[in-house]
Gaussian input, Z-matrix of N, CA and C with variables (Angstrom, degrees):
# hf/3-21g

backbone

0 1
 N
 C     1     B1
 C     2     B2     1     A1
 N     3     B3     2     A2     1     D1
 C     4     B4     3     A3     2     D2
 C     5     B5     4     A4     3     D3
 N     6     B6     5     A5     4     D4
 C     7     B7     6     A6     5     D5
 C     8     B8     7     A7     6     D6
 N     9     B9     8     A8     7     D7
 C    10    B10     9     A9     8     D8
 C    11    B11    10    A10     9     D9
 N    12    B12    11    A11    10    D10
 C    13    B13    12    A12    11    D11
 C    14    B14    13    A13    12    D12
 N    15    B15    14    A14    13    D13
 C    16    B16    15    A15    14    D14
 C    17    B17    16    A16    15    D15
 N    18    B18    17    A17    16    D16
 C    19    B19    18    A18    17    D17
 C    20    B20    19    A19    18    D18
 N    21    B21    20    A20    19    D19
 C    22    B22    21    A21    20    D20
 C    23    B23    22    A22    21    D21
 N    24    B24    23    A23    22    D22
 C    25    B25    24    A24    23    D23
 C    26    B26    25    A25    24    D24
 N    27    B27    26    A26    25    D25
 C    28    B28    27    A27    26    D26
 C    29    B29    28    A28    27    D27
 N    30    B30    29    A29    28    D28
 C    31    B31    30    A30    29    D29
 C    32    B32    31    A31    30    D30
 N    33    B33    32    A32    31    D31
 C    34    B34    33    A33    32    D32
 C    35    B35    34    A34    33    D33
 N    36    B36    35    A35    34    D34
 C    37    B37    36    A36    35    D35
 C    38    B38    37    A37    36    D36
 N    39    B39    38    A38    37    D37
 C    40    B40    39    A39    38    D38
 C    41    B41    40    A40    39    D39
 N    42    B42    41    A41    40    D40
 C    43    B43    42    A42    41    D41
 C    44    B44    43    A43    42    D42
 N    45    B45    44    A44    43    D43
 C    46    B46    45    A45    44    D44
 C    47    B47    46    A46    45    D45
 N    48    B48    47    A47    46    D46
 C    49    B49    48    A48    47    D47
 C    50    B50    49    A49    48    D48
 N    51    B51    50    A50    49    D49
 C    52    B52    51    A51    50    D50
 C    53    B53    52    A52    51    D51
 N    54    B54    53    A53    52    D52
 C    55    B55    54    A54    53    D53
 C    56    B56    55    A55    54    D54
 N    57    B57    56    A56    55    D55
 C    58    B58    57    A57    56    D56
 C    59    B59    58    A58    57    D57
 N    60    B60    59    A59    58    D58
 C    61    B61    60    A60    59    D59
 C    62    B62    61    A61    60    D60
 N    63    B63    62    A62    61    D61
 C    64    B64    63    A63    62    D62
 C    65    B65    64    A64    63    D63
 N    66    B66    65    A65    64    D64
 C    67    B67    66    A66    65    D65
 C    68    B68    67    A67    66    D66
 N    69    B69    68    A68    67    D67
 C    70    B70    69    A69    68    D68
 C    71    B71    70    A70    69    D69
 N    72    B72    71    A71    70    D70
 C    73    B73    72    A72    71    D71
 C    74    B74    73    A73    72    D72
 N    75    B75    74    A74    73    D73
 C    76    B76    75    A75    74    D74
 C    77    B77    76    A76    75    D75
 N    78    B78    77    A77    76    D76
 C    79    B79    78    A78    77    D77
 C    80    B80    79    A79    78    D78
 N    81    B81    80    A80    79    D79
 C    82    B82    81    A81    80    D80
 C    83    B83    82    A82    81    D81
 N    84    B84    83    A83    82    D82
 C    85    B85    84    A84    83    D83
 C    86    B86    85    A85    84    D84
 N    87    B87    86    A86    85    D85
 C    88    B88    87    A87    86    D86
 C    89    B89    88    A88    87    D87
 N    90    B90    89    A89    88    D88
 C    91    B91    90    A90    89    D89
 C    92    B92    91    A91    90    D90
 N    93    B93    92    A92    91    D91
 C    94    B94    93    A93    92    D92
 C    95    B95    94    A94    93    D93
 N    96    B96    95    A95    94    D94
 C    97    B97    96    A96    95    D95
 C    98    B98    97    A97    96    D96
 N    99    B99    98    A98    97    D97
 C   100   B100    99    A99    98    D98
 C   101   B101   100   A100    99    D99
 N   102   B102   101   A101   100   D100
 C   103   B103   102   A102   101   D101
 C   104   B104   103   A103   102   D102
 N   105   B105   104   A104   103   D103
 C   106   B106   105   A105   104   D104
 C   107   B107   106   A106   105   D105
 N   108   B108   107   A107   106   D106
 C   109   B109   108   A108   107   D107
 C   110   B110   109   A109   108   D108
 N   111   B111   110   A110   109   D109
 C   112   B112   111   A111   110   D110
 C   113   B113   112   A112   111   D111
 N   114   B114   113   A113   112   D112
 C   115   B115   114   A114   113   D113
 C   116   B116   115   A115   114   D114
 N   117   B117   116   A116   115   D115
 C   118   B118   117   A117   116   D116
 C   119   B119   118   A118   117   D117
 N   120   B120   119   A119   118   D118
 C   121   B121   120   A120   119   D119
 C   122   B122   121   A121   120   D120
 N   123   B123   122   A122   121   D121
 C   124   B124   123   A123   122   D122
 C   125   B125   124   A124   123   D123
 N   126   B126   125   A125   124   D124
 C   127   B127   126   A126   125   D125
 C   128   B128   127   A127   126   D126
 N   129   B129   128   A128   127   D127
 C   130   B130   129   A129   128   D128
 C   131   B131   130   A130   129   D129
 N   132   B132   131   A131   130   D130
 C   133   B133   132   A132   131   D131
 C   134   B134   133   A133   132   D132
 N   135   B135   134   A134   133   D133
 C   136   B136   135   A135   134   D134
 C   137   B137   136   A136   135   D135
 N   138   B138   137   A137   136   D136
 C   139   B139   138   A138   137   D137
 C   140   B140   139   A139   138   D138
 N   141   B141   140   A140   139   D139
 C   142   B142   141   A141   140   D140
 C   143   B143   142   A142   141   D141
 N   144   B144   143   A143   142   D142
 C   145   B145   144   A144   143   D143
 C   146   B146   145   A145   144   D144
 N   147   B147   146   A146   145   D145
 C   148   B148   147   A147   146   D146
 C   149   B149   148   A148   147   D147
 N   150   B150   149   A149   148   D148
 C   151   B151   150   A150   149   D149
 C   152   B152   151   A151   150   D150
 N   153   B153   152   A152   151   D151
 C   154   B154   153   A153   152   D152
 C   155   B155   154   A154   153   D153
 N   156   B156   155   A155   154   D154
 C   157   B157   156   A156   155   D155
 C   158   B158   157   A157   156   D156
 N   159   B159   158   A158   157   D157
 C   160   B160   159   A159   158   D158
 C   161   B161   160   A160   159   D159
 N   162   B162   161   A161   160   D160
 C   163   B163   162   A162   161   D161
 C   164   B164   163   A163   162   D162
 N   165   B165   164   A164   163   D163
 C   166   B166   165   A165   164   D164
 C   167   B167   166   A166   165   D165
 N   168   B168   167   A167   166   D166
 C   169   B169   168   A168   167   D167
 C   170   B170   169   A169   168   D168
 N   171   B171   170   A170   169   D169
 C   172   B172   171   A171   170   D170
 C   173   B173   172   A172   171   D171
 N   174   B174   173   A173   172   D172
 C   175   B175   174   A174   173   D173
 C   176   B176   175   A175   174   D174
 N   177   B177   176   A176   175   D175
 C   178   B178   177   A177   176   D176
 C   179   B179   178   A178   177   D177
 N   180   B180   179   A179   178   D178
 C   181   B181   180   A180   179   D179
 C   182   B182   181   A181   180   D180
 N   183   B183   182   A182   181   D181
 C   184   B184   183   A183   182   D182
 C   185   B185   184   A184   183   D183
 N   186   B186   185   A185   184   D184
 C   187   B187   186   A186   185   D185
 C   188   B188   187   A187   186   D186

   B1=1.4049
   B2=1.5676
   B3=1.3187
   B4=1.3935
   B5=1.5337
   B6=1.3392
   B7=1.4909
   B8=1.5219
   B9=1.4031
   B10=1.4011
   B11=1.4904
   B12=1.3562
   B13=1.5080
   B14=1.5238
   B15=1.2790
   B16=1.5171
   B17=1.3949
   B18=1.2664
   B19=1.4783
   B20=1.5929
   B21=1.2424
   B22=1.4515
   B23=1.5960
   B24=1.3773
   B25=1.4918
   B26=1.5055
   B27=1.3711
   B28=1.4486
   B29=1.4443
   B30=1.3776
   B31=1.3989
   B32=1.5354
   B33=1.3323
   B34=1.5265
   B35=1.4940
   B36=1.2866
   B37=1.4527
   B38=1.5146
   B39=1.2946
   B40=1.5210
   B41=1.5043
   B42=1.3596
   B43=1.4097
   B44=1.5135
   B45=1.3040
   B46=1.5143
   B47=1.4943
   B48=1.3231
   B49=1.5285
   B50=1.5215
   B51=1.2884
   B52=1.4742
   B53=1.4119
   B54=1.3156
   B55=1.5459
   B56=1.5285
   B57=1.3996
   B58=1.4342
   B59=1.5575
   B60=1.3916
   B61=1.4868
   B62=1.4240
   B63=1.2771
   B64=1.4251
   B65=1.5801
   B66=1.2679
   B67=1.4624
   B68=1.5732
   B69=1.3860
   B70=1.5216
   B71=1.5668
   B72=1.3466
   B73=1.3914
   B74=1.5729
   B75=1.3517
   B76=1.4868
   B77=1.5414
   B78=1.2459
   B79=1.4527
   B80=1.5150
   B81=1.2868
   B82=1.5429
   B83=1.5755
   B84=1.2652
   B85=1.4299
   B86=1.5344
   B87=1.3278
   B88=1.4370
   B89=1.6254
   B90=1.3163
   B91=1.5097
   B92=1.5143
   B93=1.3600
   B94=1.4995
   B95=1.4872
   B96=1.2968
   B97=1.4641
   B98=1.5292
   B99=1.3503
   B100=1.5187
   B101=1.4968
   B102=1.2578
   B103=1.4478
   B104=1.5934
   B105=1.4063
   B106=1.4446
   B107=1.5605
   B108=1.2769
   B109=1.4754
   B110=1.4446
   B111=1.3357
   B112=1.3503
   B113=1.4411
   B114=1.2937
   B115=1.5015
   B116=1.5027
   B117=1.3588
   B118=1.3639
   B119=1.5246
   B120=1.3724
   B121=1.4017
   B122=1.5969
   B123=1.3222
   B124=1.5259
   B125=1.4027
   B126=1.3941
   B127=1.4808
   B128=1.5088
   B129=1.3154
   B130=1.5072
   B131=1.5059
   B132=1.3227
   B133=1.4173
   B134=1.5304
   B135=1.2999
   B136=1.6282
   B137=1.4026
   B138=1.3385
   B139=1.3789
   B140=1.4970
   B141=1.3725
   B142=1.4709
   B143=1.6217
   B144=1.2804
   B145=1.4938
   B146=1.5319
   B147=1.3719
   B148=1.4215
   B149=1.5672
   B150=1.3468
   B151=1.4057
   B152=1.5215
   B153=1.3185
   B154=1.4889
   B155=1.5169
   B156=1.3697
   B157=1.4610
   B158=1.4459
   B159=1.4204
   B160=1.4773
   B161=1.4233
   B162=1.3897
   B163=1.3788
   B164=1.5504
   B165=1.2851
   B166=1.4242
   B167=1.5953
   B168=1.3901
   B169=1.4027
   B170=1.4534
   B171=1.3151
   B172=1.4674
   B173=1.5648
   B174=1.3362
   B175=1.4280
   B176=1.5499
   B177=1.3093
   B178=1.4433
   B179=1.5483
   B180=1.2149
   B181=1.5145
   B182=1.5272
   B183=1.3395
   B184=1.4514
   B185=1.4558
   B186=1.3435
   B187=1.5126
   B188=1.5071
   A1=108.22
   A2=118.71
   A3=122.82
   A4=106.44
   A5=110.71
   A6=116.82
   A7=108.48
   A8=114.50
   A9=122.92
   A10=109.96
   A11=122.39
   A12=122.41
   A13=104.61
   A14=112.79
   A15=125.84
   A16=108.30
   A17=122.44
   A18=122.52
   A19=114.17
   A20=115.33
   A21=118.88
   A22=109.52
   A23=113.37
   A24=118.65
   A25=110.04
   A26=119.53
   A27=120.44
   A28=114.45
   A29=114.56
   A30=118.17
   A31=113.20
   A32=116.41
   A33=116.15
   A34=110.07
   A35=121.78
   A36=126.56
   A37=108.83
   A38=117.93
   A39=120.53
   A40=115.34
   A41=116.66
   A42=120.13
   A43=112.39
   A44=117.35
   A45=119.39
   A46=116.26
   A47=117.39
   A48=120.45
   A49=107.31
   A50=122.80
   A51=128.94
   A52=110.01
   A53=121.01
   A54=120.68
   A55=111.81
   A56=116.05
   A57=118.11
   A58=104.27
   A59=108.49
   A60=120.73
   A61=112.27
   A62=126.51
   A63=130.07
   A64=106.39
   A65=119.74
   A66=126.82
   A67=104.40
   A68=108.65
   A69=120.23
   A70=106.05
   A71=116.04
   A72=120.95
   A73=114.31
   A74=115.81
   A75=116.46
   A76=112.56
   A77=121.46
   A78=123.68
   A79=119.95
   A80=110.12
   A81=118.84
   A82=111.98
   A83=121.39
   A84=125.88
   A85=109.93
   A86=116.74
   A87=123.07
   A88=106.97
   A89=115.27
   A90=121.17
   A91=110.87
   A92=118.79
   A93=122.85
   A94=111.24
   A95=120.39
   A96=123.78
   A97=111.47
   A98=113.22
   A99=115.60
   A100=111.43
   A101=118.90
   A102=121.88
   A103=111.69
   A104=113.08
   A105=118.16
   A106=110.19
   A107=117.48
   A108=122.80
   A109=116.01
   A110=119.15
   A111=123.13
   A112=110.94
   A113=121.87
   A114=128.03
   A115=111.81
   A116=119.55
   A117=123.22
   A118=114.79
   A119=116.77
   A120=122.80
   A121=113.30
   A122=113.35
   A123=118.59
   A124=115.22
   A125=119.04
   A126=120.95
   A127=107.03
   A128=123.13
   A129=124.04
   A130=111.00
   A131=115.73
   A132=123.61
   A133=110.00
   A134=107.33
   A135=112.10
   A136=111.82
   A137=118.59
   A138=121.19
   A139=108.19
   A140=115.66
   A141=123.90
   A142=104.80
   A143=110.89
   A144=118.79
   A145=106.80
   A146=113.80
   A147=123.34
   A148=107.49
   A149=116.56
   A150=119.39
   A151=113.55
   A152=116.12
   A153=119.67
   A154=116.85
   A155=116.44
   A156=113.79
   A157=113.49
   A158=118.09
   A159=121.01
   A160=105.27
   A161=117.75
   A162=118.67
   A163=110.99
   A164=114.85
   A165=117.57
   A166=108.97
   A167=113.71
   A168=120.03
   A169=110.99
   A170=116.44
   A171=118.83
   A172=106.18
   A173=115.86
   A174=119.67
   A175=112.76
   A176=113.79
   A177=120.18
   A178=112.27
   A179=115.54
   A180=121.67
   A181=107.09
   A182=123.36
   A183=122.96
   A184=113.68
   A185=117.62
   A186=123.70
   A187=107.33
   D1=135.93
   D2=-175.29
   D3=-77.69
   D4=135.60
   D5=177.24
   D6=-90.87
   D7=104.22
   D8=-174.95
   D9=-87.51
   D10=154.33
   D11=176.63
   D12=-95.12
   D13=90.04
   D14=178.79
   D15=-59.46
   D16=-46.48
   D17=-179.72
   D18=-59.21
   D19=-37.97
   D20=175.88
   D21=-65.68
   D22=-46.89
   D23=177.59
   D24=-57.71
   D25=-44.40
   D26=-179.21
   D27=-64.51
   D28=-38.09
   D29=175.18
   D30=-64.37
   D31=-41.34
   D32=179.03
   D33=-67.30
   D34=-35.76
   D35=175.18
   D36=-58.69
   D37=-52.65
   D38=-177.45
   D39=-66.81
   D40=-30.34
   D41=178.39
   D42=-90.46
   D43=2.43
   D44=177.98
   D45=79.03
   D46=9.90
   D47=177.38
   D48=-76.93
   D49=-28.22
   D50=170.44
   D51=-106.91
   D52=135.50
   D53=174.79
   D54=-85.69
   D55=-24.39
   D56=177.62
   D57=-165.31
   D58=159.89
   D59=171.75
   D60=-134.84
   D61=127.47
   D62=-176.16
   D63=-99.63
   D64=123.11
   D65=-179.62
   D66=-108.11
   D67=122.07
   D68=177.61
   D69=-76.45
   D70=152.78
   D71=178.83
   D72=-52.77
   D73=-39.28
   D74=-179.08
   D75=-68.41
   D76=-19.05
   D77=175.06
   D78=-104.76
   D79=4.88
   D80=-177.40
   D81=-59.49
   D82=-45.89
   D83=-175.81
   D84=-65.11
   D85=-44.98
   D86=-178.63
   D87=-65.97
   D88=-48.15
   D89=177.61
   D90=-57.05
   D91=-48.37
   D92=177.97
   D93=-58.47
   D94=-38.05
   D95=178.60
   D96=-63.38
   D97=-45.16
   D98=172.77
   D99=-63.42
   D100=-45.78
   D101=-176.07
   D102=-56.56
   D103=-43.42
   D104=-177.86
   D105=-59.20
   D106=-34.29
   D107=179.68
   D108=-90.02
   D109=2.00
   D110=-179.00
   D111=-86.33
   D112=128.62
   D113=-168.30
   D114=-72.12
   D115=-23.07
   D116=-175.47
   D117=-110.96
   D118=27.15
   D119=-170.30
   D120=-61.63
   D121=-28.87
   D122=172.45
   D123=-55.63
   D124=-20.96
   D125=-176.74
   D126=-86.74
   D127=0.58
   D128=-176.20
   D129=-116.57
   D130=149.04
   D131=173.70
   D132=-129.51
   D133=137.53
   D134=175.34
   D135=-112.66
   D136=142.45
   D137=175.11
   D138=-128.94
   D139=131.83
   D140=-172.17
   D141=-84.52
   D142=135.51
   D143=176.07
   D144=-109.96
   D145=171.87
   D146=172.61
   D147=-61.00
   D148=148.17
   D149=174.77
   D150=82.09
   D151=5.00
   D152=175.73
   D153=87.23
   D154=1.94
   D155=174.92
   D156=-79.08
   D157=157.74
   D158=176.35
   D159=-130.52
   D160=133.93
   D161=171.54
   D162=-105.59
   D163=129.71
   D164=179.49
   D165=-106.66
   D166=140.80
   D167=177.77
   D168=-136.49
   D169=173.09
   D170=173.57
   D171=-74.77
   D172=140.37
   D173=177.62
   D174=-62.61
   D175=142.98
   D176=-179.95
   D177=-57.80
   D178=-33.22
   D179=179.91
   D180=-68.27
   D181=-18.19
   D182=-177.83
   D183=-102.07
   D184=6.08
   D185=179.46
   D186=-83.64

């Protein structure tokens, strides 16, 4: 499994550098752990898709 820098991805999402990030089921627990410790997590919204994927985007209130 690839060790991704979730903190960097979360920061890019919160700052608008990324418009979305898709989390696969096999990385969901690791991503959630990073998200829980991320200080700006209120700025992000996750939407569950079929098959267990979750797409995270910047919250509409932050745009």
